[in-house]
C-alpha positions in Angstrom: -29.1 -18.0 11.5 -26.9 -15.1 12.5 -23.8 -17.1 11.6 -25.2 -17.9 8.2 -26.0 -14.2 7.5 -22.5 -13.2 8.5 -20.9 -15.8 6.2 -23.1 -14.8 3.3 -22.3 -11.1 3.9 -18.6 -11.9 3.9 -18.9 -13.8 0.6 -20.8 -11.0 -1.0 -18.2 -8.4 0.2 -15.4 -10.6 -1.0 -16.9 -11.0 -4.5 -17.4 -7.2 -4.7 -13.8 -6.4 -3.6 -12.4 -9.0 -6.0 -14.3 -7.5 -8.9 -13.2 -4.0 -8.1 -9.5 -5.0 -7.6 -9.4 -6.9 -10.9 -10.3 -3.6 -12.6 -8.0 -1.4 -10.5 -4.9 -3.6 -10.9 -4.5 -2.2 -14.5 -4.8 1.4 -13.4 -2.1 1.6 -10.7 0.4 4.4 -10.4 0.1 8.1 -11.2 -2.9 8.9 -13.4 -2.3 10.3 -16.9 -4.1 13.5 -15.9 -1.9 13.9 -12.7 1.2 13.0 -14.6 0.6 15.7 -17.2 -0.1 18.2 -14.5 3.1 17.4 -12.6 5.1 17.9 -15.8 3.8 21.4 -16.2 5.0 22.5 -12.7 8.1 24.6 -12.7 8.0 26.1 -9.2 7.0 25.4 -5.6 3.4 24.0 -5.5 3.0 22.9 -1.9 -0.7 22.7 -1.7 -1.0 20.9 -5.0 1.6 18.3 -4.1 0.0 17.7 -0.7 -3.3 17.0 -2.5 -1.6 14.7 -5.0 0.2 12.8 -2.3 -3.1 12.3 -0.3 -4.9 11.2 -3.5 -2.2 8.7 -4.3 -2.3 7.1 -0.9 -6.1 6.9 -0.7 -6.3 5.3 -4.2 -3.0 3.3 -3.9 -4.5 -0.1 -3.3 -1.1 -1.8 -3.0 -0.2 0.4 0.0 -3.6 0.0 1.5 -3.7 -3.8 1.1 -0.4 -4.1 2.9 -1.3 -1.7 5.7 -4.7 -3.4 6.2 -2.7 -6.7 6.6 -0.5 -4.9 9.1 -3.4 -3.7 11.3 -5.6 -6.8 10.8 -4.9 -8.5 14.1 -3.9 -5.4 16.1 -6.4 -4.6 18.8 -4.7 -1.7 20.6 -4.5 1.8 19.0 -1.0 2.2 20.4 0.3 -0.9 18.5 -1.3 0.4 15.3 0.4 3.8 15.7 3.8 2.1 16.2 3.5 -0.2 13.2 2.1 2.4 10.9 4.7 5.0 12.0 7.5 2.5 11.2 6.0 2.1 7.7 5.7 5.8 7.3 9.3 6.5 8.3 10.6 3.9 5.9 8.3 5.2 3.1 9.3 8.8 3.7 13.1 8.0 3.7 13.2 6.4 0.3 10.6 8.6 -1.3 12.6 11.8 -0.5 16.0 10.2 -1.1 15.0 8.5 -4.3 13.7 11.6 -6.0 16.5 13.9 -4.7 19.3 11.5 -5.6 17.7 10.5 -8.9 17.8 6.9 -7.9 15.5 5.1 -10.3 14.5 1.5 -10.3 12.2 0.0 -12.9 8.7 0.6 -11.4 7.4 -2.8 -12.6 10.1 -4.6 -10.6 9.4 -2.5 -7.5 5.7 -3.1 -7.8 6.3 -6.8 -8.1 8.2 -6.7 -4.8 5.4 -4.6 -3.3 3.0 -7.4 -4.3 5.2 -9.9 -2.6 5.2 -7.7 0.5 1.4 -8.2 0.7 1.9 -12.0 0.3 4.5 -11.8 3.1 2.2 -10.0 5.5 -0.6 -12.5 4.8 1.7 -15.4 5.5 2.9 -13.7 8.7 -0.8 -13.2 9.8 -1.4 -16.9 9.1 1.6 -17.9 11.2 3.1 -19.7 8.2 6.4 -17.9 7.7 8.3 -20.1 10.1 6.8 -23.3 8.7 7.5 -22.4 5.1 10.8 -20.5 5.2 12.2 -21.3 8.7 12.7 -17.6 9.4 11.6 -15.5 12.4 11.9 -11.9 11.4 10.6 -9.1 13.8 7.3 -7.9 12.4 8.3 -4.3 13.2 11.6 -4.7 11.3 9.7 -6.2 8.3 7.2 -3.3 8.3 10.0 -0.7 8.3 11.9 -2.5 5.5 8.7 -2.9 3.3 8.1 0.8 4.0 11.5 1.5 2.4 10.5 -0.5 -0.7 7.0 1.1 -1.1 8.6 4.6 -0.9 11.2 3.7 -3.5 8.5 2.5 -5.8 6.7 5.8 -5.6 10.0 7.8 -6.0 10.7 5.9 -9.2 7.3 6.8 -10.6 7.5 10.4 -9.7 10.9 10.8 -11.4 9.3 10.0 -14.8 7.1 13.1 -14.5 9.1 15.7 -12.6 10.9 17.7 -15.3 12.1 20.7 -13.3 14.4 20.9 -10.2 12.8 24.2 -9.3 11.3 23.8 -5.8 11.6 20.0 -6.1 12.6 19.4 -2.5 9.7 21.5 -1.1 7.3 19.7 -3.6 8.5 16.2 -2.7 8.2 17.0 1.1 4.8 18.3 0.5 3.9 15.2 -1.5 5.1 13.1 1.3 3.0 15.0 3.8 0.0 14.4 1.6 0.8 10.7 1.5 0.8 10.6 5.3 -2.4 12.5 5.5 -4.0 10.1 3.0 -2.6 7.2 5.0 -4.2 8.4 8.2 -7.6 8.9 6.4 -7.5 5.5 4.8 -6.4 3.6 7.9 -8.9 5.4 10.1 -11.6 4.0 7.8 -10.0 0.5 7.8 -9.6 0.5 11.6 -13.3 1.3 12.2 -14.3 -1.2 9.6 -12.3 -4.0 11.1 -13.5 -3.1 14.6 -17.1 -3.0 13.5 -16.6 -6.5 11.9 -15.3 -7.8 15.2 -18.4 -6.5 17.0 -20.9 -7.7 14.4 -19.3 -11.2 14.5 -17.7 -13.5 12.0 -14.3 -11.8 12.1 -12.2 -14.6 13.6 -14.2 -17.3 11.7 -13.2 -15.7 8.4 -9.7 -14.4 9.5 -7.8 -17.1 7.7 -9.9 -16.8 4.5 -9.4 -13.0 4.6 -5.6 -13.4 4.7 -5.7 -16.0 1.9 -7.6 -13.4 -0.1 -5.0 -10.8 0.8 -2.3 -13.3 -0.4 -4.2 -13.8 -3.7 -4.3 -10.1 -4.3 -0.6 -9.8 -3.6 0.3 -12.6 -6.1 -2.1 -11.0 -8.6 -0.3 -7.7 -8.3 3.1 -9.3 -8.5 2.2 -11.4 -11.6 0.6 -8.5 -13.3 3.6 -6.3 -12.9 6.1 -9.0 -13.9 4.0 -9.7 -17.0 4.1 -5.9 -17.8 7.9 -5.9 -17.3 8.5 -8.7 -19.8 6.0 -7.5 -22.3 6.6 -3.7 -22.3 10.2 -3.2 -21.3 
């Protein structure tokens, strides 16, 4: 009876998450309201950019899906801190460097790669990378490299809205601080949710299914962004 209830609860949660994601996949990136606000800034606005950075991370489902995949099988808080820190360092490097150096890559292409990073993590969790591609890349190195890509994607988006160089370095650093704050908040919630799932039961029975769902979302994001690239660019 308990096992049936856990399975039913999992299916209902899966249906709910899928429905929400299908709506969100078309609303990714910097919102129109926030973009217009950023374009009006012509000076240092540290608190504002910290808020915008935190908001972006908390609502940035692509980053969150990837990071949930990263911590999915991690039991020790020390391991979670190491992996998430590697992602944060990579994310910070390319976010700061991309905006300051005006390095711009088409956001649709970057977001497609970010979608594939979610697929990669799901395959890694499933233990299928070596079977499919005959590769054995360090998970820590992969997290750091994908952090670089995620940061570059955000840097490319921000450049479309930042119109003034006044205080840009302080603002981008503030934005990055906000991103890390948002990341801590979101991952704390995810960590307690996954741990609660383990205690309630049904976690390991549905682990493979969960990662297949993660892979599906990654492919969905990738295909959506590639379609937008060919249709809109």
